[in-house]
C-alpha positions as CSV (number, residue, x, y, z in Angstrom):
1,X,0.0,0.0,0.0
2,X,1.4,3.4,-1.0
3,X,1.6,6.3,1.3
4,X,-0.1,9.6,0.0
5,X,2.3,12.3,-1.0
6,X,2.2,15.7,0.7
7,X,0.4,17.2,-2.3
8,X,-2.2,14.4,-2.2
9,X,-2.7,14.9,1.5
10,X,-3.4,18.5,0.9
11,X,-5.9,18.1,-1.9
12,X,-7.7,14.8,-1.5
13,X,-9.4,15.4,1.8
14,X,-13.0,16.5,2.0
15,X,-14.1,19.6,3.9
16,X,-14.1,19.1,7.6
17,X,-15.8,21.6,9.9
18,X,-13.4,21.2,12.8
19,X,-10.3,21.8,10.6
20,X,-12.0,24.8,8.9
21,X,-12.9,26.4,12.2
22,X,-9.4,25.8,13.6
23,X,-7.9,27.5,10.6
24,X,-10.3,30.4,11.0
25,X,-9.3,30.7,14.7
26,X,-5.6,30.8,13.7
27,X,-6.2,33.5,11.1
28,X,-8.2,35.6,13.6
29,X,-5.4,35.3,16.2
30,X,-2.9,36.5,13.7
31,X,-5.1,39.4,12.6
32,X,-5.5,40.4,16.2
33,X,-1.8,41.3,16.3
34,X,-2.1,43.4,13.1
35,X,-3.8,46.6,14.0
36,X,-3.1,48.2,10.6
37,X,-5.0,45.5,8.8
38,X,-7.9,45.7,11.3
39,X,-8.0,49.4,10.7
40,X,-8.1,49.0,7.0
41,X,-11.0,46.5,7.2
42,X,-13.1,48.2,9.9
43,X,-12.2,51.9,10.1
44,X,-11.4,52.9,6.5
45,X,-14.9,52.1,5.0
46,X,-16.5,54.1,7.8
47,X,-14.2,57.1,7.2
48,X,-14.9,56.9,3.4
49,X,-18.7,57.1,4.2
50,X,-18.2,60.1,6.5
51,X,-16.0,61.8,3.8
52,X,-18.7,61.1,1.2
53,X,-21.4,62.5,3.4
54,X,-19.7,65.8,3.8
55,X,-18.6,66.0,0.2
56,X,-22.3,66.2,-0.6
57,X,-23.1,68.3,2.5
58,X,-25.1,70.8,0.4
59,X,-26.9,68.1,-1.5
60,X,-28.1,65.4,0.9
61,X,-30.3,63.8,-1.8
62,X,-27.1,63.0,-3.8
63,X,-25.7,61.2,-0.7
64,X,-28.9,59.2,-0.4
65,X,-28.8,58.2,-4.0
66,X,-25.2,56.9,-4.1
67,X,-24.5,56.3,-0.4
68,X,-26.4,53.0,-0.3
69,X,-24.5,51.7,-3.4
70,X,-21.1,52.7,-1.9
71,X,-22.1,51.0,1.4
72,X,-21.8,47.8,-0.5
73,X,-18.8,48.7,-2.7
74,X,-16.4,49.9,0.0
75,X,-16.5,46.6,2.0
76,X,-16.1,44.6,-1.2
77,X,-12.9,46.6,-2.2
78,X,-11.3,46.5,1.3
79,X,-12.0,42.8,1.8
80,X,-10.6,42.0,-1.6
81,X,-7.3,43.9,-0.8
82,X,-6.9,42.5,2.7
83,X,-7.8,38.9,1.8
84,X,-5.6,38.7,-1.3
85,X,-2.5,40.1,0.4
86,X,-3.0,38.1,3.6
87,X,-3.4,34.8,1.7
88,X,-0.4,35.5,-0.5
89,X,1.7,36.3,2.6
90,X,0.8,32.9,4.0
91,X,2.0,31.3,0.8
92,X,5.2,33.2,0.3
93,X,6.2,32.8,4.0
94,X,5.9,29.0,3.6
95,X,3.0,28.8,6.1
96,X,0.6,27.5,3.5
97,X,3.0,24.7,2.5
98,X,3.4,23.6,6.1
99,X,-0.3,23.6,6.7
100,X,-1.0,21.5,3.6
101,X,1.6,19.0,4.7
102,X,-0.7,18.3,7.7
103,X,-4.0,16.5,7.5
104,X,-5.6,19.6,6.1
105,X,-7.2,19.9,2.7
106,X,-7.5,22.9,0.4
107,X,-11.2,23.1,1.1
108,X,-10.5,23.3,4.8
109,X,-8.1,26.2,4.2
110,X,-10.4,28.1,2.0
111,X,-13.3,27.6,4.3
112,X,-11.3,28.6,7.3
113,X,-10.1,31.8,5.6
114,X,-13.6,32.5,4.5
115,X,-14.9,32.1,8.0
116,X,-12.2,34.3,9.5
117,X,-12.6,37.1,7.0
118,X,-16.3,36.6,6.9
119,X,-16.5,37.2,10.7
120,X,-14.7,40.5,10.1
121,X,-16.9,41.2,7.2
122,X,-20.0,41.0,9.5
123,X,-18.4,43.5,11.9
124,X,-17.4,45.8,9.1
125,X,-20.8,45.7,7.4
126,X,-22.6,46.3,10.7
127,X,-20.4,49.3,11.5
128,X,-20.7,50.9,8.1
129,X,-24.5,50.3,7.8
130,X,-25.1,51.6,11.3
131,X,-23.0,54.7,10.8
132,X,-24.6,55.5,7.4
133,X,-28.2,55.0,8.5
134,X,-28.2,56.2,12.2
135,X,-25.4,58.8,12.2
136,X,-25.0,60.1,8.7
137,X,-28.7,60.2,8.0
138,X,-28.8,58.0,4.9
139,X,-32.5,57.9,4.0
140,X,-33.7,54.5,2.8
141,X,-37.2,53.5,2.1
142,X,-36.7,49.8,3.0
143,X,-35.3,48.1,6.1
144,X,-31.7,48.9,7.2
145,X,-31.4,45.2,7.9
146,X,-31.7,44.5,4.2
147,X,-28.9,47.0,3.6
148,X,-26.8,45.1,6.1
149,X,-27.5,41.9,4.3
150,X,-26.3,43.2,0.9
151,X,-23.3,44.9,2.5
152,X,-22.3,41.6,4.2
153,X,-22.7,39.6,1.0
154,X,-20.6,42.2,-0.9
155,X,-17.9,41.9,1.7
156,X,-18.0,38.1,1.5
157,X,-17.8,38.4,-2.3
158,X,-14.7,40.6,-1.9
159,X,-13.2,38.0,0.4
160,X,-13.9,35.2,-2.2
161,X,-12.3,37.3,-5.0
162,X,-9.3,38.1,-2.9
163,X,-8.7,34.4,-2.1
164,X,-9.1,33.5,-5.8
165,X,-6.7,36.1,-7.3
166,X,-4.1,35.4,-4.6
167,X,-3.3,32.1,-6.4
168,X,-2.1,34.0,-9.5
169,X,0.1,36.6,-7.8
170,X,3.8,36.1,-7.0
171,X,4.1,39.1,-4.6
172,X,2.0,41.5,-2.6
173,X,2.5,44.2,-5.2
174,X,1.1,41.9,-7.9
175,X,-1.9,41.1,-5.6
176,X,-2.6,44.8,-5.5
177,X,-2.2,45.1,-9.3
178,X,-5.1,42.7,-9.7
179,X,-7.4,45.4,-8.4
180,X,-7.6,47.4,-11.6
181,X,-8.3,44.2,-13.5
182,X,-10.9,42.7,-11.2
183,X,-12.5,45.6,-9.3
184,X,-12.3,48.7,-11.5
185,X,-14.2,47.4,-14.5
186,X,-17.0,46.3,-12.1
187,X,-16.9,49.7,-10.4
188,X,-17.3,51.5,-13.8
189,X,-20.1,49.2,-15.1
190,X,-22.1,48.5,-12.0
191,X,-24.5,51.5,-12.6
192,X,-23.0,53.7,-9.9
193,X,-22.1,56.5,-12.3
194,X,-24.9,56.1,-14.9
195,X,-27.8,53.6,-15.3
196,X,-26.6,50.4,-17.0
197,X,-29.4,50.7,-19.5
198,X,-27.9,54.0,-20.8
199,X,-24.5,52.4,-21.6
200,X,-23.4,51.0,-24.9
201,X,-25.2,47.7,-25.5
202,X,-22.0,45.8,-25.4
203,X,-21.1,47.3,-22.0
204,X,-24.7,46.7,-20.7
205,X,-24.3,43.0,-21.7
206,X,-20.9,42.8,-19.9
207,X,-22.3,44.5,-16.8
208,X,-25.0,41.8,-16.7
209,X,-22.4,39.1,-15.9
210,X,-20.5,41.1,-13.2
211,X,-21.6,40.5,-9.6
212,X,-21.1,44.1,-8.4
213,X,-23.9,45.2,-10.7
214,X,-26.3,43.0,-8.7
215,X,-24.9,44.3,-5.5
216,X,-25.7,47.9,-6.5
217,X,-29.1,46.9,-7.9
218,X,-29.9,45.2,-4.6
219,X,-28.9,48.3,-2.6
220,X,-31.1,50.4,-4.9
221,X,-34.1,48.1,-4.3
222,X,-33.8,48.8,-0.6
223,X,-33.4,52.5,-1.3
224,X,-36.7,52.7,-3.2
225,X,-39.0,50.0,-1.9
226,X,-40.5,49.4,1.5
227,X,-40.8,45.7,1.1
228,X,-38.5,43.0,-0.1
229,X,-39.1,42.7,-3.8
230,X,-38.5,39.8,-6.2
231,X,-35.7,41.8,-7.9
232,X,-34.0,42.2,-4.5
233,X,-34.2,38.4,-3.8
234,X,-32.7,37.8,-7.3
235,X,-29.9,40.2,-6.7
236,X,-29.0,38.8,-3.3
237,X,-29.0,35.2,-4.6
238,X,-26.8,36.1,-7.5
239,X,-24.2,37.9,-5.3
240,X,-24.3,35.0,-2.8
241,X,-24.0,32.4,-5.7
242,X,-21.0,34.3,-7.2
243,X,-19.3,34.3,-3.8
244,X,-19.7,30.6,-3.4
245,X,-18.6,30.0,-7.0
246,X,-15.4,32.0,-6.6
247,X,-14.7,30.3,-3.2
248,X,-14.9,27.0,-5.0
249,X,-12.5,28.3,-7.7
250,X,-10.2,29.5,-5.0
251,X,-10.0,26.1,-3.5
252,X,-9.3,24.5,-6.9
253,X,-6.5,27.0,-7.8
254,X,-4.9,27.2,-4.4
255,X,-1.1,26.6,-4.6
256,X,1.2,25.7,-1.8
257,X,4.0,28.0,-2.8
258,X,4.7,30.9,-5.0
259,X,6.4,30.1,-8.3
Protein backbone atom coordinates (compact mmCIF):
# COMPACT_ATOMS: atom_id res chain seq x y z
CA UNK A 1 0.00 0.00 0.00
CA UNK A 2 1.42 3.37 -1.01
CA UNK A 3 1.63 6.35 1.27
CA UNK A 4 -0.08 9.55 0.02
CA UNK A 5 2.29 12.31 -0.99
CA UNK A 6 2.21 15.71 0.70
CA UNK A 7 0.43 17.19 -2.28
CA UNK A 8 -2.19 14.44 -2.22
CA UNK A 9 -2.70 14.89 1.50
CA UNK A 10 -3.41 18.54 0.94
CA UNK A 11 -5.88 18.09 -1.90
CA UNK A 12 -7.71 14.80 -1.54
CA UNK A 13 -9.39 15.40 1.80
CA UNK A 14 -12.99 16.53 1.96
CA UNK A 15 -14.07 19.60 3.88
CA UNK A 16 -14.06 19.08 7.65
CA UNK A 17 -15.82 21.59 9.89
CA UNK A 18 -13.40 21.19 12.81
CA UNK A 19 -10.34 21.80 10.62
CA UNK A 20 -11.97 24.78 8.92
CA UNK A 21 -12.90 26.41 12.23
CA UNK A 22 -9.41 25.75 13.62
CA UNK A 23 -7.95 27.48 10.56
CA UNK A 24 -10.33 30.40 11.03
CA UNK A 25 -9.32 30.73 14.68
CA UNK A 26 -5.63 30.78 13.72
CA UNK A 27 -6.18 33.50 11.11
CA UNK A 28 -8.17 35.62 13.57
CA UNK A 29 -5.42 35.28 16.20
CA UNK A 30 -2.89 36.50 13.65
CA UNK A 31 -5.07 39.43 12.60
CA UNK A 32 -5.54 40.43 16.22
CA UNK A 33 -1.85 41.34 16.32
CA UNK A 34 -2.06 43.35 13.08
CA UNK A 35 -3.81 46.64 13.98
CA UNK A 36 -3.13 48.21 10.57
CA UNK A 37 -5.04 45.45 8.78
CA UNK A 38 -7.90 45.66 11.26
CA UNK A 39 -8.03 49.42 10.75
CA UNK A 40 -8.12 48.97 6.97
CA UNK A 41 -11.03 46.54 7.22
CA UNK A 42 -13.11 48.19 9.95
CA UNK A 43 -12.23 51.89 10.05
CA UNK A 44 -11.43 52.90 6.47
CA UNK A 45 -14.90 52.09 4.99
CA UNK A 46 -16.52 54.13 7.77
CA UNK A 47 -14.17 57.05 7.17
CA UNK A 48 -14.92 56.92 3.45
CA UNK A 49 -18.66 57.11 4.16
CA UNK A 50 -18.16 60.09 6.49
CA UNK A 51 -16.03 61.81 3.83
CA UNK A 52 -18.66 61.12 1.18
CA UNK A 53 -21.44 62.47 3.40
CA UNK A 54 -19.72 65.82 3.82
CA UNK A 55 -18.57 66.01 0.21
CA UNK A 56 -22.30 66.19 -0.58
CA UNK A 57 -23.13 68.27 2.49
CA UNK A 58 -25.06 70.78 0.40
CA UNK A 59 -26.92 68.07 -1.51
CA UNK A 60 -28.15 65.36 0.89
CA UNK A 61 -30.28 63.79 -1.84
CA UNK A 62 -27.13 62.96 -3.76
CA UNK A 63 -25.70 61.20 -0.73
CA UNK A 64 -28.93 59.24 -0.39
CA UNK A 65 -28.79 58.18 -4.05
CA UNK A 66 -25.22 56.88 -4.07
CA UNK A 67 -24.50 56.27 -0.39
CA UNK A 68 -26.37 52.96 -0.34
CA UNK A 69 -24.46 51.71 -3.37
CA UNK A 70 -21.10 52.66 -1.91
CA UNK A 71 -22.11 51.02 1.35
CA UNK A 72 -21.75 47.75 -0.53
CA UNK A 73 -18.82 48.71 -2.73
CA UNK A 74 -16.43 49.91 -0.01
CA UNK A 75 -16.54 46.61 1.97
CA UNK A 76 -16.05 44.61 -1.23
CA UNK A 77 -12.94 46.58 -2.16
CA UNK A 78 -11.33 46.50 1.30
CA UNK A 79 -12.00 42.80 1.83
CA UNK A 80 -10.58 42.04 -1.61
CA UNK A 81 -7.35 43.87 -0.83
CA UNK A 82 -6.86 42.49 2.67
CA UNK A 83 -7.75 38.90 1.80
CA UNK A 84 -5.60 38.70 -1.33
CA UNK A 85 -2.54 40.12 0.43
CA UNK A 86 -2.99 38.10 3.63
CA UNK A 87 -3.42 34.82 1.74
CA UNK A 88 -0.44 35.53 -0.48
CA UNK A 89 1.66 36.32 2.59
CA UNK A 90 0.79 32.90 4.01
CA UNK A 91 2.00 31.26 0.82
CA UNK A 92 5.20 33.24 0.32
CA UNK A 93 6.22 32.76 3.96
CA UNK A 94 5.87 28.99 3.65
CA UNK A 95 3.00 28.81 6.14
CA UNK A 96 0.59 27.48 3.54
CA UNK A 97 2.97 24.72 2.49
CA UNK A 98 3.44 23.59 6.10
CA UNK A 99 -0.31 23.59 6.67
CA UNK A 100 -0.99 21.49 3.58
CA UNK A 101 1.64 19.00 4.74
CA UNK A 102 -0.68 18.32 7.68
CA UNK A 103 -4.03 16.47 7.49
CA UNK A 104 -5.61 19.62 6.10
CA UNK A 105 -7.24 19.92 2.69
CA UNK A 106 -7.50 22.90 0.38
CA UNK A 107 -11.22 23.09 1.06
CA UNK A 108 -10.51 23.29 4.81
CA UNK A 109 -8.10 26.16 4.25
CA UNK A 110 -10.38 28.13 1.95
CA UNK A 111 -13.35 27.58 4.26
CA UNK A 112 -11.25 28.62 7.26
CA UNK A 113 -10.06 31.80 5.59
CA UNK A 114 -13.61 32.49 4.46
CA UNK A 115 -14.93 32.05 8.01
CA UNK A 116 -12.23 34.29 9.50
CA UNK A 117 -12.59 37.11 7.03
CA UNK A 118 -16.34 36.57 6.92
CA UNK A 119 -16.48 37.24 10.67
CA UNK A 120 -14.66 40.51 10.15
CA UNK A 121 -16.94 41.24 7.19
CA UNK A 122 -19.97 40.97 9.49
CA UNK A 123 -18.43 43.47 11.91
CA UNK A 124 -17.36 45.76 9.08
CA UNK A 125 -20.78 45.71 7.40
CA UNK A 126 -22.60 46.31 10.69
CA UNK A 127 -20.39 49.28 11.55
CA UNK A 128 -20.69 50.86 8.10
CA UNK A 129 -24.45 50.31 7.84
CA UNK A 130 -25.14 51.59 11.35
CA UNK A 131 -22.96 54.65 10.75
CA UNK A 132 -24.60 55.48 7.41
CA UNK A 133 -28.21 55.03 8.55
CA UNK A 134 -28.22 56.24 12.16
CA UNK A 135 -25.42 58.81 12.25
CA UNK A 136 -24.97 60.12 8.70
CA UNK A 137 -28.69 60.25 7.95
CA UNK A 138 -28.80 57.95 4.94
CA UNK A 139 -32.48 57.95 3.99
CA UNK A 140 -33.66 54.54 2.79
CA UNK A 141 -37.22 53.47 2.14
CA UNK A 142 -36.67 49.81 3.00
CA UNK A 143 -35.29 48.11 6.08
CA UNK A 144 -31.72 48.89 7.18
CA UNK A 145 -31.36 45.17 7.89
CA UNK A 146 -31.67 44.50 4.17
CA UNK A 147 -28.90 47.03 3.56
CA UNK A 148 -26.80 45.14 6.07
CA UNK A 149 -27.51 41.85 4.30
CA UNK A 150 -26.34 43.16 0.93
CA UNK A 151 -23.29 44.87 2.47
CA UNK A 152 -22.35 41.60 4.16
CA UNK A 153 -22.71 39.60 0.96
CA UNK A 154 -20.61 42.19 -0.87
CA UNK A 155 -17.88 41.89 1.75
CA UNK A 156 -17.98 38.09 1.46
CA UNK A 157 -17.76 38.42 -2.32
CA UNK A 158 -14.68 40.61 -1.90
CA UNK A 159 -13.20 37.95 0.39
CA UNK A 160 -13.85 35.23 -2.17
CA UNK A 161 -12.34 37.29 -5.00
CA UNK A 162 -9.29 38.05 -2.89
CA UNK A 163 -8.73 34.37 -2.11
CA UNK A 164 -9.10 33.52 -5.78
CA UNK A 165 -6.71 36.08 -7.26
CA UNK A 166 -4.05 35.43 -4.61
CA UNK A 167 -3.34 32.14 -6.39
CA UNK A 168 -2.14 34.05 -9.46
CA UNK A 169 0.09 36.63 -7.75
CA UNK A 170 3.76 36.13 -6.97
CA UNK A 171 4.09 39.11 -4.61
CA UNK A 172 1.96 41.46 -2.57
CA UNK A 173 2.53 44.15 -5.19
CA UNK A 174 1.13 41.85 -7.86
CA UNK A 175 -1.88 41.12 -5.65
CA UNK A 176 -2.62 44.84 -5.50
CA UNK A 177 -2.17 45.07 -9.27
CA UNK A 178 -5.12 42.70 -9.72
CA UNK A 179 -7.41 45.39 -8.36
CA UNK A 180 -7.56 47.43 -11.61
CA UNK A 181 -8.29 44.23 -13.54
CA UNK A 182 -10.87 42.71 -11.20
CA UNK A 183 -12.49 45.60 -9.31
CA UNK A 184 -12.27 48.73 -11.46
CA UNK A 185 -14.23 47.39 -14.48
CA UNK A 186 -17.00 46.29 -12.15
CA UNK A 187 -16.95 49.69 -10.45
CA UNK A 188 -17.34 51.50 -13.78
CA UNK A 189 -20.05 49.19 -15.12
CA UNK A 190 -22.13 48.53 -11.98
CA UNK A 191 -24.50 51.46 -12.56
CA UNK A 192 -23.03 53.73 -9.90
CA UNK A 193 -22.11 56.53 -12.31
CA UNK A 194 -24.86 56.06 -14.89
CA UNK A 195 -27.77 53.64 -15.30
CA UNK A 196 -26.63 50.43 -16.95
CA UNK A 197 -29.43 50.72 -19.48
CA UNK A 198 -27.88 53.97 -20.77
CA UNK A 199 -24.53 52.36 -21.57
CA UNK A 200 -23.43 51.00 -24.93
CA UNK A 201 -25.25 47.68 -25.51
CA UNK A 202 -21.97 45.75 -25.37
CA UNK A 203 -21.14 47.27 -21.97
CA UNK A 204 -24.66 46.65 -20.72
CA UNK A 205 -24.32 42.98 -21.65
CA UNK A 206 -20.93 42.82 -19.91
CA UNK A 207 -22.32 44.46 -16.77
CA UNK A 208 -25.04 41.80 -16.67
CA UNK A 209 -22.43 39.13 -15.85
CA UNK A 210 -20.53 41.13 -13.21
CA UNK A 211 -21.57 40.52 -9.58
CA UNK A 212 -21.05 44.10 -8.41
CA UNK A 213 -23.89 45.16 -10.74
CA UNK A 214 -26.32 43.04 -8.74
CA UNK A 215 -24.90 44.31 -5.45
CA UNK A 216 -25.67 47.89 -6.51
CA UNK A 217 -29.08 46.86 -7.87
CA UNK A 218 -29.89 45.19 -4.55
CA UNK A 219 -28.94 48.32 -2.59
CA UNK A 220 -31.08 50.44 -4.90
CA UNK A 221 -34.06 48.13 -4.35
CA UNK A 222 -33.80 48.77 -0.59
CA UNK A 223 -33.41 52.48 -1.27
CA UNK A 224 -36.66 52.68 -3.25
CA UNK A 225 -39.03 50.00 -1.91
CA UNK A 226 -40.48 49.44 1.53
CA UNK A 227 -40.81 45.67 1.13
CA UNK A 228 -38.50 42.95 -0.09
CA UNK A 229 -39.06 42.71 -3.85
CA UNK A 230 -38.51 39.80 -6.22
CA UNK A 231 -35.70 41.78 -7.86
CA UNK A 232 -34.00 42.18 -4.49
CA UNK A 233 -34.16 38.44 -3.82
CA UNK A 234 -32.73 37.75 -7.28
CA UNK A 235 -29.88 40.21 -6.73
CA UNK A 236 -29.02 38.78 -3.32
CA UNK A 237 -29.03 35.21 -4.60
CA UNK A 238 -26.77 36.13 -7.53
CA UNK A 239 -24.23 37.87 -5.28
CA UNK A 240 -24.26 34.96 -2.82
CA UNK A 241 -23.97 32.44 -5.66
CA UNK A 242 -21.02 34.30 -7.17
CA UNK A 243 -19.27 34.35 -3.79
CA UNK A 244 -19.71 30.58 -3.39
CA UNK A 245 -18.59 29.95 -6.97
CA UNK A 246 -15.44 32.03 -6.56
CA UNK A 247 -14.66 30.33 -3.24
CA UNK A 248 -14.85 27.00 -5.04
CA UNK A 249 -12.52 28.28 -7.75
CA UNK A 250 -10.19 29.54 -5.04
CA UNK A 251 -9.99 26.07 -3.50
CA UNK A 252 -9.33 24.54 -6.93
CA UNK A 253 -6.52 26.97 -7.79
CA UNK A 254 -4.86 27.23 -4.36
CA UNK A 255 -1.14 26.57 -4.58
CA UNK A 256 1.21 25.67 -1.77
CA UNK A 257 3.99 28.03 -2.75
CA UNK A 258 4.69 30.93 -5.04
CA UNK A 259 6.41 30.05 -8.31
